[in-house]
N, CA, C and O atoms as CSV, one atom per row, in Angstrom:
chain,resi,resn,atom,element,x,y,z
A,1,UNK,N,N,-121.557,-22.590,7.214
A,1,UNK,CA,C,-120.582,-23.383,6.704
A,1,UNK,C,C,-120.446,-23.889,5.576
A,1,UNK,O,O,-121.219,-24.791,5.251
A,2,UNK,N,N,-119.380,-23.424,4.634
A,2,UNK,CA,C,-118.855,-23.343,2.918
A,2,UNK,C,C,-118.369,-24.666,2.547
A,2,UNK,O,O,-117.410,-25.031,3.228
A,3,UNK,N,N,-118.681,-25.313,1.844
A,3,UNK,CA,C,-117.903,-26.642,1.602
A,3,UNK,C,C,-117.367,-26.101,0.084
A,3,UNK,O,O,-118.008,-25.566,-0.820
A,4,UNK,N,N,-115.702,-26.515,0.187
A,4,UNK,CA,C,-114.934,-26.396,-1.335
A,4,UNK,C,C,-115.737,-27.163,-2.183
A,4,UNK,O,O,-116.505,-28.047,-1.803
A,5,UNK,N,N,-115.489,-26.701,-3.709
A,5,UNK,CA,C,-115.972,-27.764,-4.937
A,5,UNK,C,C,-115.388,-29.132,-4.458
A,5,UNK,O,O,-116.022,-30.145,-4.165
A,6,UNK,N,N,-113.725,-28.889,-4.443
A,6,UNK,CA,C,-112.985,-30.226,-4.892
A,6,UNK,C,C,-113.350,-30.877,-3.561
A,6,UNK,O,O,-112.922,-32.025,-3.439
A,7,UNK,N,N,-113.918,-30.480,-2.731
A,7,UNK,CA,C,-113.483,-31.273,-1.376
A,7,UNK,C,C,-115.297,-32.267,-1.285
A,7,UNK,O,O,-116.433,-31.920,-1.608
A,8,UNK,N,N,-114.827,-33.330,-0.790
A,8,UNK,CA,C,-116.147,-33.561,-0.456
A,8,UNK,C,C,-116.870,-33.376,0.975
A,8,UNK,O,O,-116.250,-33.178,2.020
A,9,UNK,N,N,-118.129,-33.462,0.877
A,9,UNK,CA,C,-118.784,-32.920,2.085
A,9,UNK,C,C,-118.806,-33.815,2.966
A,9,UNK,O,O,-118.967,-34.983,2.612
A,10,UNK,N,N,-118.605,-33.391,4.713
A,10,UNK,CA,C,-117.724,-34.115,5.685
A,10,UNK,C,C,-119.270,-34.788,6.801
A,10,UNK,O,O,-119.046,-35.833,7.412
A,11,UNK,N,N,-120.188,-34.368,6.909
A,11,UNK,CA,C,-120.952,-34.476,7.343
A,11,UNK,C,C,-122.540,-34.974,6.705
A,11,UNK,O,O,-122.495,-35.319,5.524
A,12,UNK,N,N,-123.918,-35.038,7.374
A,12,UNK,CA,C,-124.702,-35.514,6.695
A,12,UNK,C,C,-125.356,-34.267,6.777
A,12,UNK,O,O,-126.267,-34.091,5.967
A,13,UNK,N,N,-125.036,-33.152,7.759
A,13,UNK,CA,C,-125.368,-31.982,7.886
A,13,UNK,C,C,-125.192,-31.086,6.317
A,13,UNK,O,O,-126.024,-30.627,5.535
A,14,UNK,N,N,-124.193,-31.103,6.326
A,14,UNK,CA,C,-123.543,-30.550,5.104
A,14,UNK,C,C,-124.159,-31.106,3.855
A,14,UNK,O,O,-124.409,-30.445,2.847
A,15,UNK,N,N,-124.384,-32.421,4.026
A,15,UNK,CA,C,-125.071,-32.667,2.651
A,15,UNK,C,C,-126.575,-32.371,2.417
A,15,UNK,O,O,-127.172,-32.217,1.351
A,16,UNK,N,N,-127.069,-32.329,3.798
A,16,UNK,CA,C,-128.545,-31.699,3.644
A,16,UNK,C,C,-128.670,-30.095,3.312
A,16,UNK,O,O,-129.606,-29.517,2.759
A,17,UNK,N,N,-127.378,-29.525,3.842
A,17,UNK,CA,C,-127.787,-28.448,3.258
A,17,UNK,C,C,-127.402,-27.876,2.383
A,17,UNK,O,O,-127.875,-26.784,2.067
A,18,UNK,N,N,-126.305,-28.532,1.660
A,18,UNK,CA,C,-126.698,-28.602,0.142
A,18,UNK,C,C,-127.698,-28.745,-0.908
A,18,UNK,O,O,-127.863,-28.173,-1.985
A,19,UNK,N,N,-128.530,-29.987,-0.082
A,19,UNK,CA,C,-129.415,-30.227,-0.887
A,19,UNK,C,C,-130.599,-29.284,-0.780
A,19,UNK,O,O,-131.368,-29.291,-1.741
A,20,UNK,N,N,-130.873,-28.465,0.247
A,20,UNK,CA,C,-131.817,-27.803,0.518
A,20,UNK,C,C,-131.432,-26.109,-0.587
A,20,UNK,O,O,-132.171,-25.342,-1.203
A,21,UNK,N,N,-129.853,-26.164,-0.353
A,21,UNK,CA,C,-129.436,-24.865,-1.310
A,21,UNK,C,C,-129.711,-24.892,-2.848
A,21,UNK,O,O,-129.760,-23.857,-3.513
A,22,UNK,N,N,-129.944,-26.558,-3.544
A,22,UNK,CA,C,-129.935,-26.901,-4.743
A,22,UNK,C,C,-131.565,-26.809,-4.954
A,22,UNK,O,O,-132.097,-26.445,-6.003
A,23,UNK,N,N,-132.340,-27.255,-3.613
A,23,UNK,CA,C,-133.814,-27.066,-3.843
A,23,UNK,C,C,-134.295,-25.133,-4.153
A,23,UNK,O,O,-135.256,-24.701,-4.789
A,24,UNK,N,N,-133.279,-24.412,-3.472
A,24,UNK,CA,C,-133.824,-23.322,-3.636
A,24,UNK,C,C,-133.533,-22.656,-4.743
A,24,UNK,O,O,-134.182,-21.679,-5.119
A,25,UNK,N,N,-132.214,-23.287,-5.546
A,25,UNK,CA,C,-131.703,-22.216,-6.363
A,25,UNK,C,C,-132.271,-22.904,-7.852
A,25,UNK,O,O,-132.234,-22.260,-8.900
A,26,UNK,N,N,-132.862,-24.485,-7.756
A,26,UNK,CA,C,-133.805,-24.942,-8.975
A,26,UNK,C,C,-135.319,-23.770,-8.850
A,26,UNK,O,O,-135.883,-23.164,-9.760
A,27,UNK,N,N,-135.603,-23.791,-7.467
A,27,UNK,CA,C,-136.970,-23.080,-7.253
A,27,UNK,C,C,-136.894,-21.646,-7.829
A,27,UNK,O,O,-137.868,-21.155,-8.400
A,28,UNK,N,N,-135.577,-20.891,-7.654
A,28,UNK,CA,C,-135.490,-19.722,-7.967
A,28,UNK,C,C,-135.479,-19.633,-9.492
A,28,UNK,O,O,-136.185,-18.797,-10.057
A,29,UNK,N,N,-134.566,-20.612,-10.284
A,29,UNK,CA,C,-134.681,-20.462,-11.551
A,29,UNK,C,C,-135.860,-20.799,-12.247
A,29,UNK,O,O,-136.275,-20.197,-13.238
A,30,UNK,N,N,-136.470,-21.918,-11.631
A,30,UNK,CA,C,-137.826,-21.805,-12.248
A,30,UNK,C,C,-139.179,-20.937,-12.163
A,30,UNK,O,O,-139.957,-20.791,-13.105
A,31,UNK,N,N,-139.320,-20.422,-10.963
A,31,UNK,CA,C,-139.581,-19.201,-11.141
A,31,UNK,C,C,-139.698,-18.163,-11.874
A,31,UNK,O,O,-140.692,-17.646,-12.383
A,32,UNK,N,N,-138.053,-17.755,-11.902
A,32,UNK,CA,C,-137.787,-16.700,-12.958
A,32,UNK,C,C,-137.970,-17.108,-14.416
A,32,UNK,O,O,-138.175,-16.125,-15.128
A,33,UNK,N,N,-137.955,-18.350,-15.113
A,33,UNK,CA,C,-138.426,-19.002,-16.163
A,33,UNK,C,C,-139.885,-18.824,-16.613
A,33,UNK,O,O,-140.384,-18.437,-17.670
A,34,UNK,N,N,-140.557,-19.376,-15.065
A,34,UNK,CA,C,-142.301,-18.982,-15.115
A,34,UNK,C,C,-142.494,-17.756,-15.595
A,34,UNK,O,O,-143.231,-17.436,-16.528
A,35,UNK,N,N,-141.679,-16.939,-14.805
A,35,UNK,CA,C,-142.243,-15.162,-15.048
A,35,UNK,C,C,-142.016,-14.849,-16.572
A,35,UNK,O,O,-142.903,-14.416,-17.308
A,36,UNK,N,N,-140.669,-15.130,-16.977
A,36,UNK,CA,C,-140.653,-14.569,-18.226
A,36,UNK,C,C,-141.714,-15.589,-19.322
A,36,UNK,O,O,-142.176,-15.084,-20.345
A,37,UNK,N,N,-142.004,-17.049,-18.943
A,37,UNK,CA,C,-142.819,-17.740,-20.129
A,37,UNK,C,C,-144.015,-16.997,-20.100
A,37,UNK,O,O,-144.704,-16.858,-21.110
A,38,UNK,N,N,-144.407,-16.344,-18.635
A,38,UNK,CA,C,-146.035,-15.326,-18.436
A,38,UNK,C,C,-146.103,-14.344,-19.435
A,38,UNK,O,O,-146.875,-14.137,-20.371
A,39,UNK,N,N,-144.652,-13.546,-18.807
A,39,UNK,CA,C,-144.592,-12.269,-20.342
A,39,UNK,C,C,-144.526,-12.736,-21.256
A,39,UNK,O,O,-145.286,-12.243,-22.088
A,40,UNK,N,N,-143.948,-13.528,-21.592
A,40,UNK,CA,C,-143.993,-13.919,-23.072
A,40,UNK,C,C,-145.435,-14.032,-24.141
A,40,UNK,O,O,-145.852,-13.542,-25.190
A,41,UNK,N,N,-145.843,-15.014,-23.097
A,41,UNK,CA,C,-147.147,-15.641,-23.422
A,41,UNK,C,C,-148.470,-14.215,-23.296
A,41,UNK,O,O,-149.465,-14.229,-24.020
A,42,UNK,N,N,-148.287,-13.429,-22.572
A,42,UNK,CA,C,-149.145,-12.746,-22.601
A,42,UNK,C,C,-148.924,-11.434,-23.471
A,42,UNK,O,O,-149.808,-10.743,-23.978
A,43,UNK,N,N,-147.680,-11.261,-23.525
A,43,UNK,CA,C,-147.372,-10.074,-24.508
A,43,UNK,C,C,-147.690,-10.729,-26.280
A,43,UNK,O,O,-148.341,-10.079,-27.098
A,44,UNK,N,N,-147.222,-11.775,-26.508
A,44,UNK,CA,C,-147.944,-12.479,-28.035
A,44,UNK,C,C,-149.841,-12.649,-27.828
A,44,UNK,O,O,-150.691,-12.318,-28.655
A,45,UNK,N,N,-150.028,-13.168,-26.675
A,45,UNK,CA,C,-151.481,-12.991,-26.867
A,45,UNK,C,C,-152.107,-11.461,-27.074
A,45,UNK,O,O,-152.992,-11.151,-27.872
A,46,UNK,N,N,-151.531,-10.739,-26.301
A,46,UNK,CA,C,-152.091,-9.266,-26.352
A,46,UNK,C,C,-151.963,-8.614,-27.684
A,46,UNK,O,O,-152.756,-7.943,-28.345
A,47,UNK,N,N,-150.848,-8.968,-27.872
A,47,UNK,CA,C,-150.327,-8.061,-29.455
A,47,UNK,C,C,-151.177,-8.774,-30.750
A,47,UNK,O,O,-151.695,-8.090,-31.632
A,48,UNK,N,N,-151.230,-10.181,-30.719
A,48,UNK,CA,C,-152.265,-11.116,-31.518
A,48,UNK,C,C,-153.507,-10.537,-31.188
A,48,UNK,O,O,-154.041,-9.836,-32.048
A,49,UNK,N,N,-154.122,-10.716,-29.993
A,49,UNK,CA,C,-155.607,-9.656,-29.932
A,49,UNK,C,C,-155.701,-8.776,-30.645
A,49,UNK,O,O,-156.305,-8.757,-31.717
A,50,UNK,N,N,-155.178,-8.024,-30.196
A,50,UNK,CA,C,-155.084,-6.500,-30.239
A,50,UNK,C,C,-155.396,-6.272,-32.218
A,50,UNK,O,O,-156.237,-5.624,-32.839
A,51,UNK,N,N,-154.209,-7.196,-32.670
A,51,UNK,CA,C,-154.284,-6.755,-34.147
A,51,UNK,C,C,-155.146,-7.356,-34.974
A,51,UNK,O,O,-155.561,-6.804,-35.993
A,52,UNK,N,N,-155.502,-8.595,-34.587
A,52,UNK,CA,C,-156.933,-9.303,-34.885
A,52,UNK,C,C,-158.100,-8.211,-34.575
A,52,UNK,O,O,-158.895,-7.954,-35.479
A,53,UNK,N,N,-158.213,-7.596,-33.376
A,53,UNK,CA,C,-159.198,-7.450,-32.847
A,53,UNK,C,C,-159.475,-5.825,-33.963
A,53,UNK,O,O,-160.437,-5.648,-34.711
A,54,UNK,N,N,-158.413,-4.944,-33.752
A,54,UNK,CA,C,-158.070,-3.951,-34.548
A,54,UNK,C,C,-158.543,-3.715,-36.358
A,54,UNK,O,O,-158.728,-2.645,-36.937
A,55,UNK,N,N,-158.634,-5.066,-36.893
A,55,UNK,CA,C,-158.921,-5.206,-38.385
A,55,UNK,C,C,-160.046,-5.937,-38.350
A,55,UNK,O,O,-160.313,-6.544,-39.386
A,56,UNK,N,N,-160.977,-6.072,-37.192
A,56,UNK,CA,C,-162.352,-6.484,-37.442
A,56,UNK,C,C,-162.320,-7.783,-37.352
A,56,UNK,O,O,-163.343,-8.348,-37.738
A,57,UNK,N,N,-161.278,-8.584,-36.878
A,57,UNK,CA,C,-161.352,-9.958,-36.668
A,57,UNK,C,C,-161.527,-10.699,-35.677
A,57,UNK,O,O,-160.745,-11.435,-35.075
A,58,UNK,N,N,-162.721,-10.445,-35.516
A,58,UNK,CA,C,-163.281,-10.188,-33.992
A,58,UNK,C,C,-163.009,-12.109,-33.564
A,58,UNK,O,O,-162.239,-12.276,-32.618
A,59,UNK,N,N,-163.501,-13.216,-34.109
A,59,UNK,CA,C,-163.131,-14.442,-33.832
A,59,UNK,C,C,-161.855,-14.770,-33.794
A,59,UNK,O,O,-161.439,-15.153,-32.701
A,60,UNK,N,N,-161.065,-14.726,-34.739
A,60,UNK,CA,C,-159.735,-14.566,-34.583
A,60,UNK,C,C,-158.963,-14.082,-33.514
A,60,UNK,O,O,-158.171,-14.892,-33.032
A,61,UNK,N,N,-159.011,-12.744,-32.935
A,61,UNK,CA,C,-158.758,-11.975,-31.278
A,61,UNK,C,C,-159.407,-13.203,-30.544
A,61,UNK,O,O,-158.620,-13.967,-29.986
A,62,UNK,N,N,-160.630,-13.457,-30.484
A,62,UNK,CA,C,-160.878,-14.119,-29.315
A,62,UNK,C,C,-160.214,-15.587,-29.058
A,62,UNK,O,O,-160.161,-16.148,-27.964
A,63,UNK,N,N,-159.673,-16.139,-30.412
A,63,UNK,CA,C,-159.002,-17.313,-30.451
A,63,UNK,C,C,-157.671,-17.143,-29.794
A,63,UNK,O,O,-157.175,-17.840,-28.909
A,64,UNK,N,N,-157.271,-16.276,-30.285
A,64,UNK,CA,C,-155.745,-15.929,-29.808
A,64,UNK,C,C,-155.516,-15.521,-28.567
A,64,UNK,O,O,-154.449,-15.643,-27.966
A,65,UNK,N,N,-156.845,-14.865,-28.024
A,65,UNK,CA,C,-156.741,-14.343,-26.283
A,65,UNK,C,C,-157.143,-15.979,-25.475
A,65,UNK,O,O,-156.701,-16.182,-24.344
A,66,UNK,N,N,-157.881,-16.906,-26.088
A,66,UNK,CA,C,-157.768,-18.210,-25.489
A,66,UNK,C,C,-156.690,-18.977,-25.609
A,66,UNK,O,O,-156.341,-19.620,-24.618
A,67,UNK,N,N,-156.041,-19.064,-26.662
A,67,UNK,CA,C,-155.049,-19.954,-27.201
A,67,UNK,C,C,-153.587,-19.633,-26.170
A,67,UNK,O,O,-152.775,-20.507,-25.864
A,68,UNK,N,N,-153.497,-18.018,-25.704
A,68,UNK,CA,C,-152.881,-17.353,-24.731
A,68,UNK,C,C,-152.787,-17.745,-23.334
A,68,UNK,O,O,-151.818,-18.059,-22.642
A,69,UNK,N,N,-154.167,-17.639,-23.063
A,69,UNK,CA,C,-154.454,-18.337,-21.487
A,69,UNK,C,C,-154.150,-19.722,-21.373
A,69,UNK,O,O,-153.630,-20.179,-20.355
A,70,UNK,N,N,-154.436,-20.391,-22.327
A,70,UNK,CA,C,-154.343,-21.773,-22.301
A,70,UNK,C,C,-152.934,-21.826,-21.712
A,70,UNK,O,O,-152.512,-22.225,-20.626
A,71,UNK,N,N,-152.167,-21.132,-23.111
A,71,UNK,CA,C,-150.446,-21.685,-22.806
A,71,UNK,C,C,-149.925,-20.912,-21.551
A,71,UNK,O,O,-148.915,-21.362,-21.009
A,72,UNK,N,N,-150.476,-19.867,-21.071
A,72,UNK,CA,C,-149.780,-19.607,-19.824
A,72,UNK,C,C,-150.550,-20.599,-18.741
A,72,UNK,O,O,-149.956,-20.553,-17.664
A,73,UNK,N,N,-151.542,-21.361,-18.714
A,73,UNK,CA,C,-152.159,-22.186,-17.583
A,73,UNK,C,C,-151.392,-23.095,-17.276
A,73,UNK,O,O,-151.065,-23.435,-16.139
A,74,UNK,N,N,-150.800,-23.892,-19.081
A,74,UNK,CA,C,-149.903,-25.053,-19.324
A,74,UNK,C,C,-148.545,-24.892,-18.614
A,74,UNK,O,O,-147.940,-25.661,-17.866
A,75,UNK,N,N,-148.282,-23.809,-19.017
A,75,UNK,CA,C,-146.869,-22.944,-18.984
A,75,UNK,C,C,-146.255,-23.370,-17.157
A,75,UNK,O,O,-145.276,-23.955,-16.693
A,76,UNK,N,N,-147.799,-22.503,-16.438
A,76,UNK,CA,C,-147.502,-22.755,-14.814
A,76,UNK,C,C,-147.387,-23.950,-14.271
A,76,UNK,O,O,-146.504,-24.364,-13.520
A,77,UNK,N,N,-148.940,-24.843,-14.962
A,77,UNK,CA,C,-148.637,-26.433,-14.687
A,77,UNK,C,C,-147.202,-27.718,-14.833
A,77,UNK,O,O,-147.079,-28.871,-14.419
A,78,UNK,N,N,-146.331,-26.813,-15.610
A,78,UNK,CA,C,-145.054,-27.456,-15.966
A,78,UNK,C,C,-144.245,-26.861,-15.182
A,78,UNK,O,O,-143.291,-27.587,-14.902
A,79,UNK,N,N,-144.207,-25.708,-14.638
A,79,UNK,CA,C,-143.430,-25.237,-13.755
A,79,UNK,C,C,-143.632,-25.752,-12.211
A,79,UNK,O,O,-142.660,-26.015,-11.502
A,80,UNK,N,N,-144.616,-25.839,-11.881
A,80,UNK,CA,C,-145.388,-26.195,-10.854
A,80,UNK,C,C,-144.700,-27.902,-10.688
A,80,UNK,O,O,-144.042,-28.436,-9.796
A,81,UNK,N,N,-145.096,-28.266,-11.680
A,81,UNK,CA,C,-144.426,-29.982,-11.764
A,81,UNK,C,C,-143.072,-30.388,-11.355
A,81,UNK,O,O,-142.742,-31.179,-10.472
A,82,UNK,N,N,-142.231,-29.579,-12.301
A,82,UNK,CA,C,-141.212,-29.322,-12.044
A,82,UNK,C,C,-140.376,-28.926,-10.981
A,82,UNK,O,O,-139.329,-29.564,-10.874
A,83,UNK,N,N,-140.623,-27.889,-10.047
A,83,UNK,CA,C,-140.404,-27.817,-8.851
A,83,UNK,C,C,-140.816,-29.024,-7.761
A,83,UNK,O,O,-140.064,-29.360,-6.845
A,84,UNK,N,N,-142.034,-29.576,-7.990
A,84,UNK,CA,C,-142.061,-30.867,-7.347
A,84,UNK,C,C,-141.524,-31.786,-7.397
A,84,UNK,O,O,-141.202,-32.359,-6.356
A,85,UNK,N,N,-141.230,-32.266,-8.562
A,85,UNK,CA,C,-140.319,-33.003,-8.805
A,85,UNK,C,C,-138.878,-33.118,-8.680
A,85,UNK,O,O,-138.385,-34.238,-8.821
A,86,UNK,N,N,-137.960,-31.895,-8.379
A,86,UNK,CA,C,-136.861,-31.665,-8.309
A,86,UNK,C,C,-136.734,-32.004,-6.820
A,86,UNK,O,O,-135.904,-32.814,-6.409
A,87,UNK,N,N,-137.645,-31.309,-5.985
A,87,UNK,CA,C,-137.851,-31.578,-4.590
A,87,UNK,C,C,-137.732,-33.188,-4.233
A,87,UNK,O,O,-136.944,-33.725,-3.455
A,88,UNK,N,N,-138.726,-33.765,-5.019
A,88,UNK,CA,C,-138.703,-35.300,-4.538
A,88,UNK,C,C,-137.429,-35.638,-4.966
A,88,UNK,O,O,-136.664,-35.795,-4.015
A,89,UNK,N,N,-136.948,-35.799,-6.004
A,89,UNK,CA,C,-135.189,-36.565,-6.132
A,89,UNK,C,C,-134.504,-35.555,-4.982
A,89,UNK,O,O,-134.302,-36.185,-3.943
A,90,UNK,N,N,-134.206,-34.532,-4.921
A,90,UNK,CA,C,-133.300,-33.963,-3.738
A,90,UNK,C,C,-133.662,-34.718,-2.459
A,90,UNK,O,O,-132.774,-35.447,-2.016
A,91,UNK,N,N,-134.965,-34.658,-1.708
A,91,UNK,CA,C,-135.490,-35.443,-0.652
A,91,UNK,C,C,-135.100,-37.119,-0.796
A,91,UNK,O,O,-134.709,-37.770,0.173
A,92,UNK,N,N,-135.218,-37.512,-1.726
A,92,UNK,CA,C,-134.624,-39.365,-1.791
A,92,UNK,C,C,-133.269,-39.111,-1.782
A,92,UNK,O,O,-132.763,-40.113,-1.276
A,93,UNK,N,N,-132.363,-38.286,-2.077
A,93,UNK,CA,C,-130.930,-38.493,-1.936
A,93,UNK,C,C,-130.556,-38.281,-0.522
A,93,UNK,O,O,-129.678,-39.021,-0.078
A,94,UNK,N,N,-131.159,-37.255,0.380
A,94,UNK,CA,C,-130.710,-36.701,1.249
A,94,UNK,C,C,-131.361,-37.978,2.213
A,94,UNK,O,O,-130.602,-38.261,3.140
A,95,UNK,N,N,-132.529,-38.739,2.170
A,95,UNK,CA,C,-132.511,-39.847,2.829
A,95,UNK,C,C,-131.867,-41.131,2.481
A,95,UNK,O,O,-131.818,-42.020,3.330
A,96,UNK,N,N,-131.364,-41.302,1.284
A,96,UNK,CA,C,-129.942,-42.558,1.365
A,96,UNK,C,C,-128.881,-41.835,1.706
A,96,UNK,O,O,-127.908,-42.582,1.799
A,97,UNK,N,N,-128.617,-40.725,1.935
A,97,UNK,CA,C,-127.175,-40.310,2.562
A,97,UNK,C,C,-127.575,-40.593,4.064
A,97,UNK,O,O,-126.745,-41.030,4.861
A,98,UNK,N,N,-128.805,-40.341,4.394
A,98,UNK,CA,C,-128.919,-40.599,5.886
A,98,UNK,C,C,-129.103,-42.042,6.260
A,98,UNK,O,O,-128.781,-42.344,7.409
A,99,UNK,N,N,-129.564,-42.970,5.479
A,99,UNK,CA,C,-129.913,-44.313,5.657
A,99,UNK,C,C,-128.845,-45.058,4.842
A,99,UNK,O,O,-129.292,-45.661,3.866
A,100,UNK,N,N,-127.350,-45.144,5.078
A,100,UNK,CA,C,-126.409,-45.826,3.940
A,100,UNK,C,C,-127.074,-47.238,4.086
A,100,UNK,O,O,-127.607,-47.582,5.141
A,101,UNK,N,N,-127.010,-48.125,2.853
A,101,UNK,CA,C,-127.340,-49.305,2.784
A,101,UNK,C,C,-125.959,-49.952,3.211
A,101,UNK,O,O,-125.844,-51.176,3.276
């Protein structure tokens, strides 16, 4: 069942379905941003590491590689936490709609 933008949802199932669709949309966008972030970090790490290593600056190349790996790990944690947070908020909304005060 598709809900029109100007028409409020009529039943709890419609609201719940919209919440799950929103969770899926947010998860999809978070995944896409995560992939883009990993690709950018990996490219910068590989390019910087190669540039330093090819000029004989081994220590700087190793530091660049380690920093890039750390950035990828931090970006992954940020994406995971973002998905969990949005799911928690949307589940709270569904519960509030199910049991109105």
